[in-house]
N, C-alpha and C positions, 0 to 999 in steps of 0.2 A: 121467030120474031126477029128484026134486025132493029136498031134504034131509030130508024126512019118510020118504022110503024108507031111509037112511042109518041104520043101529045102533049111531053114535056113542059110545063111553065116553067116561069123564068123562076119563080118560087115555088117553094112547098111546103104547106104548114107544119111541125113538127109536134107530131103526140098531139093532131089538132089545131088546137091555139094554145099552147100552155105557157102562153104570158098573162090570156086573158080567162083563163075556164081552166077545171081539171083536166090533166092529160089523160089519153086514151080513153075518155069518156065520150057518151053520147054527144053533153054538153059542150065538152071541146070540139068535137067535128061541126055543130050547128053554131059554134062562135068562130071557126073558119070560115065557113060560109059565110057567117054575116058580115065579115071582115075584109070577104075579097078574095081571098085565097080559091084557085081551082083544082088544087089536088090538095091532100091530105098524106102523111106519113105516120105510122101507126105501130104498134108493135103486137103480134101473136105468138102466143105459145100457149103449152096443154095444160090441162085440170087432171087431177090424180084421177076422174072419169072422161081420161082424153077428148073432153071438149076443148074447141078454140077459145080461147077467150081473148081479151085483148089487154093486156100489162108489159109493162116494160120492164119492171124488177124479178126477181127470182122469190120475194118475197113480198107481203102488201102490205110491210109495215108502213113505210113512206108515204103511201098514199092513199091509204083509208085507217080508219078506226079499230081494224081488227091488227092480228099479227098471226105470223107462220108462213109456211113454203107452201107459193100456187101448186106447186107440180103434187102437195100433199095433200092437197082441201078438194072435195070435190066442187062442181060447179054450184050447186045448190046451197053449199055451206060457204062459197067463196060471194054469192050475193047477199047474204045476210050483211056485209061491214058496209058503211058507208066510202065512197070514193070521192066523195065530193067537199065537204064539210072543211076536211084539212086547208083545202084552198082557199074557202069560203064560203062564209056560212048561207049565201046565195045559194049555193049548190047541195046542201043536204038534200039527202034523198038519190043523190047521183049512183050508182052502181059499176064494178067491173061489168062492161058489159061482154057479150060472146061478139065473136065474130062475124056470125050471120046477124046481129042486129046492127053491125054498124056497117057491113056490104047494104041492109035493106034503105038504113038513113043517107048513106050515100048516094041511091039511087034515084031516094026524094031528094036529095039537096043538088043531085047532079055534080058530084064531087069524083074525079080521079082519084088514085090511089097508087102509093108507094108501101108496100106490106113487107115489115120486118120480121121474117123469122127467127124469133128469138128464144131460143128452145134451152130449157134446164140442159144441166150436165145428162148426159146417156140418153136425152130424146131427141137428138138434133135430128137423125132421119125419119120416126115417126112425126116429129113437128114440121119438118118439111113435107113431107108426102101428106100432112093432113091438111096445112096450109092451102096447097095451090089442088088439093080434092076438093075443098070448099070454093073454090074459086072457079073451078072448072063445072061444078055444078050450079054454082048461085051466081057468078059476076052477072051485073045486066048488060043487057045487049046495047044499051043506047049509051054509055060509060065508055069511054075511053080504054082501051085495054089496061089493064092492073100491072104495075111493073111490081115483083118479087126482090127482096134483096137481104145477105145476110154475111154478118162475119164467119161463120159457121160454111167449112166446104162440103163438111157432110153433109147438112142440110140443106144445100146448092145441090151438090151432088140427086139427093133423092127427090128434091121439088123437078129436077132435070129429067130425071128417069119415069118418073110418075105424071107429068105435064110437060113435056118437050117447050110446048108450042107458047108457054106462056114466062113473058121475058124475063130475065134475071141480071139482077145486080151485083158487083163482088164490093161487099164493105169493107173497109180497112181504117185502122187508125192513122197510119205512115203510109203512103203510095211505097211496095216496096220496089229492088230492082227490078225484079225478075216479073211483075205486075203484068206484063203482056202474057207469059204464060201461064199466069195462075188464072188471067180471066178466059182465055182461050180455051183452056182444060176443062173449063166449067161452061162453055158456051155462052159466057156473059155477055151483056150488049150495052151495061153502064159501070161506070166506074164513081164509088162513093169513096169521100175519105175527111179525116180531121181537117177544117178548114186550117186552123192554127198550126198545123205541121205539113201544110201545102206551100210548095214554092214554085216561082214562075215556070222553073224551066220545067219541072215533071205535069205543071199543067197545062202547058202549051206540046209535052209529047204527049198528053195522055188524048187530047181534043184535036191533035193532029194525026192520030192512031183512028179518028173515026168513033169514038167513046165521047159521049153523055157524061160530063164529070159532074158530081152533086156532092158539092161540100155539105159539112156540117159543123159546128150549126151556126150560122150565120145573123147575127144580131145588128149588126151596125149597115145601115144604106150605103156606106164607101167600102165595108170589107169581103173579101180579102184585098185591099189593093197592093199589097207586093205580088199579087198572082195575076193580074192584069194582062189578058191575053188578047186584045184590042178587038176583034171584029167579033170573034166567038165567045165574045164575053157578055153574055143577056143581061146578067143580074148578076146583083152583091149585096141585095136588100135580104131583108125576109117579111115574111108573113106570120102574125102579123105584126107592126111596126108604126112608132108615132110620128117616124121621119118619111115614112113612105105611104101615103096615100094608096086606097082606102081605108087605111087601118089606124085612122088619128088616137086611139083612146089604147091601145095597148102595152104604152113604152115602160114595161117593167123589168127591174134584174131580172125576173125568172122568165124572161121574153127566149121563146126559142121559133126557130125557125131554119130552112134549108133552102141555099138557094141552085141555082143547077144551072151549069156552064156549059152550056152547047152550041154547036153551029145548029 
């Protein structure tokens, strides 16, 4: 698949709607939809029993009332812990969801997805294969084709080999000088980077090279102003945001979003 076949919106909700609901939870996906997002981004990794789960960190300590390394805990054990209460008592009872649960909810809500492969050390290839395997089996036909992305070259290679038709994006912190070679080697169709480490010249080079540029995490309607690329820059806002309708209630310090800049 090439970039022209992706229906990327100007703004993608980061980990659901992490300003307004617990990140990477079903409540977060529902909140993103309620606040007007068309796509969401979230993280997939493996539990100890090789179940695809939606969780950003290696451990569950930050986002749940439990502790431990996710890759060493079975899905049944992970489900014992509350993944909502630390964010707000309104979300007590939220659990770490399975990848399949999230896909099924996205089908109901009509949301597209950027699925980040977030493997534990040593599980890069297995996580890449498992992620695209689930997408190949379960992604709803009425939704826009999904986009996978990762910082891990090994995970992207495994995903490409297992499901070459699923679009891939290469995640960078700072886009390296040899980005074209890295992206082409893995047949990626999008480039992702930290907006704080993005400059105008690099942004223009990526876009002129024919790649949609997805910058994370853009939380200000005017950002990244230093990277303005004229007509090719479709958005510098975030979803949800207090300053960018239709999301008037989510402007918090924890607010997260992802802006996509492409033709």
